[in-house]
N, C-alpha and C positions, 0 to 999 in steps of 0.2 A: 177492218181497219179503215177501208174505203167508207162504208156506211157510217162508222162513227165519226168521220170528219166531215159529213154532210152538214150538220148543224153549224160549224164553224166556218165552212166555205162559203154557207148562204147566210151570212150575218154582216150588217154593217160595221164598218171598222171602228165606229165610236164605243161599239160595246164589246170591243176585243181587247183585253189588256196586253200591252206590248211594252216595247223598250226600243231605244235608239243608239246605234252605235255608229258614230263618225258620219252623222247624217242620214244613215240607213236606217229605217224603222221596220221592226218585225213585230208581229203580233201572233195571237194564238191560230189564226187561220194560216200564217206561213209555217208554224209549227206543225199544225195538223197536216198539212200539204206534204212538208219534209218526211213526216213519219210515214204517209202513204207511199212516197217514193221510196223510202227504205224498205218498207214492207214488199214493194213490187219487186226491187232488186234482189231481195232474199228469196222470194218466191221464183225468180229468174234462175238464180243461182242453183235453187234446189230442184226446181221442176223444168227446167229450160227455158230458152227465149222464144220457143217456137211460136208462139201465138203473135207475135209481131211481124211474122213473114207475110202475113195476110194483108198488111197494110202499107205496103212499099211506097205507094201512090201517095198516102196519107202523110207518111213519114217524110217524102220528099217535099209536099207541100208546106208541112210544119216547120222543116229544116230551112226552107227558103226564106218563110215569113221571119223567123226568129233571126236568121243571120242578117237579113235585110236590116232589121231593127236596129241590130248594132253596128252595121256598116254606114247606116244612115246618121246614127249617133256620132260616129267618126267623121262623115262627111260634113254634117253641121258646124263641127269645130273647123275644118278646113274652109268652108264657105264664109264663116263670120267668127273673127276671134272672139267677139262676145258671148258667143254661144255657151251657156251654163253646162260644160259637158258632164262634170260630176254629178250635177242635179238630174240630168237625163239618163244618164247612166244607170243610175239606181232605178228609174222607172223601166228601162230596157232590161234590166236584170230581174225586175220584179214580173215583167211579161214573159221572159224564158223560164222563170221559176213556175209559174202557173201552167206554161206549156208541158211541163214534164208530167202533169196529170194525164195527158193523152196516152203516152205508151204505159203508164202505169196500170190504167185500166185494164186492157187484154190480159196483162201478166196477173192481176188480181182476181179477175173476174173469168175463171176457167169453167166453173161448174153452174149449172142451172141455178142452184139454191143460192149461189153468190149473187148473180144477177137479180134475183128476186129480193135478196137483202138490201142492195143498192136501191131498187125501186120503192121498197118498202120505207126505208129511211127518207127518201125524197118525198114521198107521200105523206108520211106521218109529219115532216117539217113544214109541209105545205099545209097542212090542216091547222098546225099551231100559229103559223104566221097569217093564215086566212082568218082564224078566229081573232086574234090581236086586230086586224084589219077591220074586221066588223065591229069590234069594240069601239075602234076610234072613229069610224064612220058614223055610229050612233051617239057618240059624244060620251061614252062612259070611260074613255080613257085619254090622255093626252096624245098629240101626235109629237113624238120626241123630236122631230126635226123641225117642227115648227113652235114648239115649246107652249101649245094652246089645245084646247079642246075645239075641234071645229066639226060639227056633226054636219052630215050631207056633202061634204066634199070629198076629193079623192084621199084614199088612205095609202100610207107607207109602210104600216107594219113595223117591224124591226130591221127593214132592210133598205128602204127608198124606194122610189116609184118604179123605176126601171129594173131594179134587182128583184123586188116583189113581183115584177111581172116575169123575169126569167124563172124564179122558183115556181110560180105559177104555171107557166108553160111546160116545165119538166113534168109537172104531175098532170096537167090537163092533157099531155101526149099520151100518157099511159091510158086515159080515157078514151081519147080519140082511137088509139090503136086497139083498144078493146070492143069498142063499137065496129069498127070496119074489118077486123080480122078476130072472129070469136076464138077464144082459147089461147090467143097469143099472150095475154096478160091475165093473171089471176082476177076473177070476177070482182072480188071484194076490193080488191087494189084499184082496178079499174074505175069501180063506182066511187070509192073515196078520193082518188085522185083526180078524176073527172070533175066531180062536185067543187072540191076544194079548190082546184086550179081555175075552174070557170069562174067562181066567186072572187078570188084573189085577183085573177087578170082584170075583171071588171072593175073592181074597187080601186086598182091602180090606174084605171083608164089611161094606160100607155097606148096610145094608138099604133105605134110601131110593134108593139107586140101583139096588138090584136090582128094586125095585118100578117103578122107571122103566123097567127093561130088560123087565120083564114087558109094561107098557104098550107100549113100542116093538115088541115081538114080534107084540102083538095087531094094531097098526097095520098093521106090514108084511104080516101075513097078509091082512088086509081089502084093502089096496091090491093085493096079489098075486091075490087072488080078484077083485076088480072088472075087473082087467086080464086075467083069465081064463088066467093063467099059473100059478096056485098048484096043484101036485098034492098028491095024498096025502103022498108022500113028503117035499115041500117043507115042508108043514104039520107033519109029524111031525119035521123037522129042526129048525124055529123052536122046538117045545115042548121037544124034547130040548137044546137050548141053554140055554134059560132054565130048564128043570128042573135042569140039573147045577149051574147058577150058584147055583140057590136053596138046593139041598142042600148044596154045599159052604160057602156063606154062613151057612146055618143050622149046620151042625158048627162052624165058627168061633166062632160066637156062642151055642153051647148054654148055657154057663154062664150069660151074661148074660140068656138068655131064661129060663133056670130061676129066676134071681132075680127077674125079672119076675113069675111066677107067686107067688112068696112075696109081693112086694111088693102084688100085688093080692088077697092073701089066699086064693087058690086052692090055694096050697101051705102047710104049715105051717113054720114056722121064720124069718120075718122079724123081723129086728132090725137095729140099726145096725152091727153086726159082719158079719153075714151079707151085709147088702146092699152093703157097701163095695164100689167098683169097678165097680159096675153103671151103666152110661150112661143106661139107661132110666129109673131111679129120679131121677136127675138131670134127665133130660129132663122128666119129669112135674112137678117141682117148679118147673123155670123155666117150662114151659108156664104153670103155674097162676098164677105172678107175672105173666107176659106177658098172660095172660087177664085178670088183676084190673086191669091197667093199662088194657088196651083197655076193660073194661066201665066204667071210671071216666072214660075220655076217649074215647068210641066215635066222634064225629064227625070230630074232627082229630087225635087222638093226643097225644102229648107231645113231639112234636118229633124230626127224624131222629136216629136212633142214642141218643135221650136214655133209651130202655129201659135202656141200659148204664150209665147214670151213677147213682152212689150214692144222690143226693139223691131219685132217682125210685124205684128199686126198694127202698129201704131200709125204707119203711113197710109193706111187704107181706110181709117176710120172717118177722116175729113170727107173722101169721096163716099163713103157709106151714109154719112149724115145728109148729104145732097142726095144720094139716090132714094133715102128714105126719109123725108123731112118730117112725117106724122109719127115716125116711131118714137117712143119715150126715151129720153137720155139714159135710162138704165138698161136699155137693151143693146147699148153699144159697148164693146169691150174697152178696158181702161186699165190703168195700173192697178186700181183697187178691184176690178171685178175681170179677172182674166177667165172668161167665159168658155172658151175654147170654141170649135167649129160646131161641136154637137151634133155630128153626123160623120159617122165613122168611115165610111168609104170615101167621102170628101176629104176628111182629115187624113187619110192614108194617102191621097193624092198630093194635098199641100205639104203634108212631111216628108213624103219619100217619092214623090211623083208618080207618074203613071206606072212605073214599075211597082211601086206600093199598092196602087189599086188593084193591079194584077195579081200581086202576091197575097192581098187580103181577100179578095173575091174568090181567088183561086183556090184558098183554103177550104172555103165552105163549098163551092162547087165540086172540087175533088172529094171531101168527105160525103157529100151527097150523092154522088156517083157510086162510091164505095158501097155506102150502105144500102142503096137501091141496088146495085149488083148481087149483094150478099143477102138481101133479103131482111136486113136490120132496119124493121120498120120504126121502133121508138127512136133510135139512132138518127133516122133521117127527119123524124117530126122534131128532135131536139135541135138538130142543125138548121132547119129553115126557121124555127122561132127564134133562134139566137141570133141569126143574121138579121132577122126582122127587126128585133130589138135594138141592135147595133146601129140600125140606120136613124135612132132617135137618140144617140148618145155619142159622147165623144171616146177615143181610144184612151180609156183609162185603165192602167195595169193593176192587177190585185183586188179586182172587185168581184161580187159572186156572179155577175155576167161572164166575166171571164172564166171562171172556174166551170160555169155551165157550158161555154163553149167547148173547152177543152175535154171535158166529159163526154160531150157529143162526139167529138172528134174520137176518141179512144173507143167509145161504145160502137162505133161503126166498123171497128175491126174484131170486136169480140166474136168469139166462137165458143159456144156453150156446148156441155156434153149432157 
């Protein structure tokens, strides 16, 4: 059931049929997720809930974050009568729904063949997504998000940039684990996952994901060294994979990085015309707005997802325009373009205050610590790469990156026989 849900969980919502009931939208990914949860409950009733005991620290961190999200939603209404409570309660519920994946994983993945089946599903779906991305990169098929054939630019496959990076990192982690610790992952799966993941991540050119992959490679090397199986050739293999991904991604993002140098004043020529289309200038603007919101509401923030509300970010836009006079007008948030903070840790702070930052970062830190202690290398690599990607994206509920995050959390607790 969990393996069968992978294609639905790692697919952009525009390709998922769904329905809306009283303002709440559900799609096939939600139904697949609920089917997984139902199967997990059935497995727990039939075979016991013992596998959950190994993850007490993880469940505490998960519960703390989910509860804080709901409390922050209620606080948002108390702080501001204009806070759209019903709208944000829906996203809070979606966030909590996806969190159910975490305890479902150890209840369903009790035997080694079950874990291998999950890894096989991730690898197979990554190969398909990467193949589509390659077709988009060479201009054979349209980019469905841009409605045009754009050869030679970043590809998004059928996921979107950051979600393609998430799926690619999931597959890449199998390859990195196979290099660092031989025998941990089936050799064929490690090769297929490593190649498809590396190519997919490169074509997505999501530098936050690339940074996560670098962390994952370092962690894999450290684990291999501690287990005394990391040879010089294997260390070079890890370095070579991440170097190839880094070089390829930088080549695809070369123009934008050049614009960053202009934006920072390192290179001459910064203007609204020359900086147009640079995602990094926009990220700087949005980070500034999110940072100002956090500094004005450091303890509890402005409420879950409230940093996306016009009445919250609008007072900071004039100051941001003065702070970044060369930034194009489209880079600034507006009623027509509610861009969000686009950096999850910072948004956790602006929405939920310093408590939100601690809860969000604490989830990943706790998961990584548990995975490290239990020797769950793939879970550790999934956790590190997921955290890296979140640093280039807003806190959006119900997306493939969210599914990837909670799968990583659950996998850290898995004990296979």
